[in-house]
C-alpha positions in Angstrom: 30.8 41.0 -117.6 28.9 43.9 -115.7 26.0 41.8 -115.4 28.0 38.9 -114.1 29.2 40.8 -111.5 26.1 42.8 -110.5 24.3 39.6 -110.3 26.9 38.3 -107.7 26.6 41.1 -105.6 22.7 41.0 -105.6 23.3 36.9 -104.8 25.9 38.1 -102.0 23.0 40.7 -100.7 20.2 38.1 -100.6 22.2 35.6 -98.8 23.0 37.9 -95.7 19.4 39.3 -95.9 18.2 35.9 -95.8 20.3 35.1 -92.7 19.5 38.0 -90.9 15.6 36.7 -91.6 16.4 33.5 -90.2 16.3 32.1 -86.4 19.8 32.9 -85.1 22.5 30.3 -84.3 23.3 31.0 -80.8 26.6 30.4 -79.1 27.1 31.2 -75.4 30.4 32.9 -74.3 31.5 32.7 -70.3 34.2 35.5 -69.6 35.4 37.4 -66.7 33.9 40.9 -66.8 34.4 41.9 -63.3 37.1 41.0 -60.8 38.4 39.0 -59.1 38.7 37.4 -62.6 41.1 38.6 -65.2 38.9 41.3 -67.0 41.5 42.4 -69.3 41.6 38.6 -70.8 38.0 38.9 -70.6 38.1 42.0 -72.7 40.2 40.8 -75.1 38.2 37.6 -75.9 35.2 39.4 -76.1 36.7 41.6 -78.8 38.3 38.5 -80.6 34.7 36.7 -80.6 32.9 39.9 -82.0 35.4 40.7 -84.6 35.2 36.9 -86.1 31.2 37.0 -85.5 30.8 40.1 -87.6 32.7 38.3 -90.4 31.0 35.0 -90.7 27.6 37.1 -90.5 29.1 39.5 -93.1 29.2 36.3 -95.2 26.0 34.9 -94.9 26.1 33.8 -91.3 26.2 29.8 -90.4 23.6 27.4 -92.7 21.9 30.7 -93.7 21.6 31.7 -90.3 22.7 34.7 -88.4 24.8 34.0 -85.7 24.2 35.3 -82.2 26.3 35.5 -79.0 25.0 35.6 -75.8 27.6 36.6 -73.0 27.9 35.6 -69.4 29.9 36.9 -66.5 31.9 34.3 -64.8 34.0 36.7 -62.7 36.7 34.3 -62.9 35.0 32.4 -60.2 34.4 28.3 -60.6 31.1 28.5 -58.7 30.0 31.7 -61.4 31.1 30.0 -64.5 29.2 26.6 -63.4 26.2 29.0 -63.1 27.2 30.6 -66.3 27.3 27.5 -68.3 23.8 26.4 -66.8 22.4 29.6 -67.8 23.5 29.6 -71.3 22.7 25.9 -72.0 19.4 25.9 -70.1 18.0 29.2 -70.6 19.6 30.4 -73.5 19.7 27.3 -75.5 23.3 27.9 -77.1 24.3 25.5 -79.4 27.9 25.1 -77.8 29.8 27.0 -74.7 33.3 28.9 -75.5 35.2 31.8 -74.0 36.8 30.1 -71.2 39.9 32.0 -70.1 40.8 30.9 -66.4 41.6 27.2 -65.9 39.5 26.5 -62.5 36.4 28.4 -64.0 36.8 25.8 -67.1 37.2 22.7 -64.5 33.7 23.8 -63.2 31.9 24.5 -66.9 33.0 21.5 -68.3 30.9 19.7 -65.9 28.3 21.3 -67.0 28.7 21.1 -70.4 29.5 17.4 -70.2 26.3 16.6 -68.1 24.0 18.1 -70.9 26.0 16.7 -73.8 26.9 20.4 -75.3 29.9 20.9 -76.9 32.7 23.2 -75.4 35.3 25.1 -77.1 37.9 26.3 -74.6 39.8 29.7 -75.5 42.2 29.6 -72.9 42.4 27.4 -70.4 46.0 26.1 -69.5 45.2 23.4 -67.2 46.4 19.8 -68.2 43.3 18.6 -66.1 40.6 20.2 -68.4 42.1 17.9 -71.2 42.8 14.7 -68.9 39.2 14.5 -67.8 38.7 12.9 -71.4 35.0 14.5 -72.0 34.2 14.1 -75.5 32.4 17.5 -75.2 35.5 19.5 -74.8 37.8 20.7 -77.4 41.0 22.6 -77.0 42.4 24.8 -79.6 44.1 26.4 -76.4 47.7 26.2 -74.9 48.3 23.9 -72.4 50.6 23.6 -69.4 52.6 20.7 -70.6 53.5 22.4 -73.7 54.5 25.6 -71.8 56.4 24.3 -69.1 58.6 21.9 -71.8 59.2 25.2 -73.8 60.4 27.2 -70.8 62.4 24.4 -69.2 64.4 24.2 -72.6 65.0 28.0 -72.6 66.1 27.7 -68.9 68.4 24.9 -69.6 69.9 27.1 -72.5 70.6 29.9 -70.2 72.5 27.8 -67.9 71.3 29.0 -64.9 71.8 27.6 -61.4 68.7 28.7 -59.1 65.4 29.5 -60.3 62.1 30.6 -58.2 59.0 30.7 -59.7 56.0 32.5 -58.5 52.6 30.9 -59.1 49.2 32.1 -58.5 47.1 29.5 -56.3 45.0 28.1 -59.1 44.7 24.9 -60.9 46.6 26.7 -63.9 49.3 28.5 -61.5 50.3 25.6 -59.4 49.8 22.8 -62.3 52.2 24.8 -64.3 54.9 25.2 -61.3 54.8 21.9 -60.8 55.3 20.7 -64.1 58.1 22.9 -65.0 59.9 21.4 -62.1 59.4 18.1 -63.8 60.9 19.1 -67.0 63.7 21.0 -65.0 64.8 17.8 -63.4 65.3 16.7 -67.3 66.4 19.3 -69.3 68.5 21.0 -66.4 69.1 18.5 -63.4 72.0 21.0 -62.3 69.4 23.6 -61.6 68.1 24.2 -58.1 64.0 24.9 -58.5 61.6 26.1 -56.0 57.8 27.4 -56.5 55.9 30.1 -54.2 52.3 29.7 -54.0 50.5 33.3 -54.0 47.2 34.4 -53.6 46.2 35.5 -57.0 43.9 38.3 -55.3 46.6 39.6 -53.0 47.6 43.4 -53.2 50.8 43.1 -51.6 53.7 40.3 -52.3 56.6 42.0 -50.6 56.8 39.1 -47.8 57.6 36.8 -50.5 59.9 38.9 -52.6 62.2 40.6 -49.8 64.1 37.2 -49.0 65.1 37.2 -52.6 67.0 40.5 -51.7 69.6 38.6 -49.9 70.0 35.6 -51.7 68.6 36.1 -55.3 68.2 33.5 -57.6 69.9 33.7 -61.2 66.3 33.4 -62.9 62.4 34.3 -61.7 59.6 32.9 -63.3 56.3 34.9 -63.4 53.1 31.9 -63.2 50.3 34.5 -62.5 47.6 36.8 -64.2 47.0 40.5 -63.9 46.3 42.1 -61.3 48.4 40.2 -59.4 51.1 39.6 -61.9 51.7 43.2 -62.4 51.8 43.7 -58.5 54.7 41.1 -58.4 56.7 42.7 -60.8 56.9 45.8 -59.5 57.7 44.9 -56.4 60.6 42.5 -57.8 62.2 45.3 -59.7 61.3 48.2 -56.8 63.6 45.5 -54.6 66.0 45.4 -57.1 65.5 41.4 -57.5 64.4 41.2 -61.2 65.3 42.1 -63.9 68.7 42.8 -62.8 71.9 42.2 -63.6 72.3 38.8 -61.5 68.4 37.8 -62.4 66.9 37.3 -65.6 62.9 37.7 -65.3 60.9 35.0 -67.3 57.2 35.1 -68.0 55.4 32.2 -68.4 51.8 33.2 -68.5 51.6 35.2 -71.7 51.0 38.7 -70.3 53.2 40.7 -72.1 51.5 41.8 -75.5 48.2 42.6 -73.1 46.8 45.8 -74.1 47.6 47.4 -70.4 50.7 45.6 -69.6 53.1 48.7 -70.2 50.7 51.0 -68.4 51.0 49.0 -65.2 54.6 47.7 -65.1 56.8 50.4 -66.8 60.3 49.7 -65.8 59.4 46.4 -64.6 58.9 45.1 -67.7 62.0 46.1 -69.5 64.4 43.3 -70.2 61.5 40.4 -69.3 61.9 37.1 -71.2 58.6 35.9 -72.5 56.8 32.8 -73.8 54.5 33.8 -76.1 51.4 32.3 -78.2 51.6 35.1 -80.8 54.3 37.4 -82.6 53.5 39.7 -85.6 56.7 37.5 -87.0 54.9 34.1 -86.9 53.4 32.6 -90.1 49.5 33.6 -90.2 46.9 32.7 -92.8 45.1 35.7 -94.4 42.3 35.3 -92.2 44.5 35.5 -89.4 46.0 39.0 -90.6 42.2 40.0 -91.5 41.4 39.5 -88.0 44.5 41.4 -86.7 43.7 44.2 -88.7 40.3 44.5 -87.9 41.2 44.8 -84.1 44.3 47.1 -85.0 41.7 49.3 -86.9 39.1 49.8 -84.0 41.4 49.3 -80.9 44.3 51.5 -82.6 46.9 49.2 -81.1 48.5 45.6 -82.2 46.6 42.5 -81.2 47.5 40.1 -78.7 46.9 36.0 -78.6 43.9 36.5 -77.1 42.0 38.0 -80.1 43.3 35.1 -82.0 42.5 32.5 -79.9 38.5 33.8 -79.2 38.1 34.0 -82.8 39.5 30.5 -83.4 36.8 29.4 -80.9 33.7 30.7 -82.3 35.1 29.9 -86.1 35.8 26.5 -84.7 32.0 26.1 -83.8 30.9 27.9 -87.1 33.0 25.5 -89.2 31.6 22.5 -87.5 28.2 23.2 -87.7 28.4 23.6 -91.3 30.4 20.3 -91.8 27.7 18.6 -89.7 24.7 20.7 -91.5 23.3 20.5 -88.3 23.1 22.4 -84.9 22.2 18.9 -83.1 25.1 19.0 -80.0 26.3 15.4 -80.9 26.5 16.2 -84.6 28.6 19.4 -83.8 31.0 17.0 -81.5 31.2 14.3 -84.2 32.3 16.9 -86.6 34.6 18.6 -84.2 36.4 15.4 -83.8 37.1 14.6 -87.3 37.4 17.7 -89.0 40.5 19.2 -90.5 40.7 22.8 -89.1 41.7 25.5 -91.1 41.3 29.1 -88.7 42.8 32.4 -88.0 45.7 30.7 -86.5 46.5 27.7 -89.0 45.7 24.2 -89.9 45.1 21.6 -87.2 42.8 18.5 -86.0 42.1 17.6 -82.6 44.3 14.6 -81.2 42.4 11.5 -79.8 45.4 10.4 -77.4 43.9 10.1 -73.7 45.3 12.5 -71.2 46.7 16.1 -71.6 46.3 15.8 -75.6 42.9 14.5 -75.5 41.0 16.6 -78.3 44.0 19.1 -78.1 45.7 21.0 -81.0 48.9 19.3 -79.5 51.7 21.1 -81.6 50.1 24.8 -81.2 53.2 27.1 -82.2 54.5 29.4 -80.0 57.8 31.9 -79.5 60.4 33.3 -76.6 61.0 36.8 -77.0 62.5 39.9 -74.9 61.4 43.2 -74.4 64.2 46.0 -74.4 62.5 49.0 -73.7 59.6 50.6 -72.2 56.4 50.7 -74.0 58.0 48.5 -76.7 55.3 47.1 -79.2 55.1 43.6 -79.7 56.5 43.9 -83.5 59.4 45.7 -82.0 60.7 42.8 -79.3 63.6 41.0 -80.2 62.3 37.4 -81.1 64.8 34.5 -79.4 63.1 31.9 -80.7 61.1 31.7 -83.9 58.3 29.0 -84.4 59.5 25.8 -84.7 63.3 27.3 -84.5 66.1 26.8 -82.2 66.7 29.2 -79.4 69.2 32.2 -80.0 69.9 33.2 -76.4 72.9 34.9 -77.4 70.4 37.9 -78.5 69.4 38.4 -74.8 70.4 41.2 -72.8 70.5 42.4 -69.1 70.1 45.6 -67.2 73.7 47.0 -66.4 72.7 46.6 -62.7 
């Protein structure tokens, strides 16, 4: 028995050694590492990529070759994203591009991937337009605007509010989600008055947009903005006594509540916030997901957020497709991604081939609804209002006294 264990251990070492001696499989990752892009998102995506890449390499790499990650800073700017994708594909000879986390950038990058016919795995770009292009190179394990807008409309209908104002960043993601929310509310809550206000994502002061709500506060305010703009908006809504308040709910539709810098930037303004979420510790998760979360928590000393898992799945998808195809040829990887049943960090799924916003999309991506009830509250302590696949429990929600 000891000899068998020794042989297995030696075999594992030999496999790992041979992997690291071979030419690497290079994956390109385009993320925002500097403003005006969402640097907090970019940092989380990079953390998730690094964790899963190490796990893959520790087990022998891909096809006996080590995985190598090459990064480019897209700054959250479409033109920079286009240049980043061009560099990764033509200069670095990557087998695939991933990491995209801002829709306007993804929309620019997928044009490059489509032209070169190189696989592109969308990590966190929500705009339905990314899917509706119908590019065979683009795969979407990320959330999408129709999914979140539909879920939020159902929640708003359950709250029986009469008036809703959404603040949306002036991007493909923000305006797209705001418009879709209005369409879904017409069906789910036709009695509810709804309007959205577009704000500059690089803005530093939203007081002119917030002040009119003091005189005529709506029943609910929706955030469809990313940090740092989202944090500025939240603080100004709170300072002006608009939301959260005894009169007005505050509902985040951008998935910002689990960012590591959230509480540091919003403090009291985040208390009582209702949130759409793509991760919660009470969500069912495969063992691999638990391992990724534990690895992140060990290194960061804080709970993981959704972007860690989304980034890990993005890289793992590419690695699994290469193994399935037994090749790093672009066409072979694309064919494998289109036909494979993927078991990843967040669960099992395959990509829809229906045209439109579900094209090459994980259609039934799981989500939750929860409420923050204390300042500095970790995600695990928040109140779960809607578990994955379960009905809403709005009776659990609480409002401030004033």
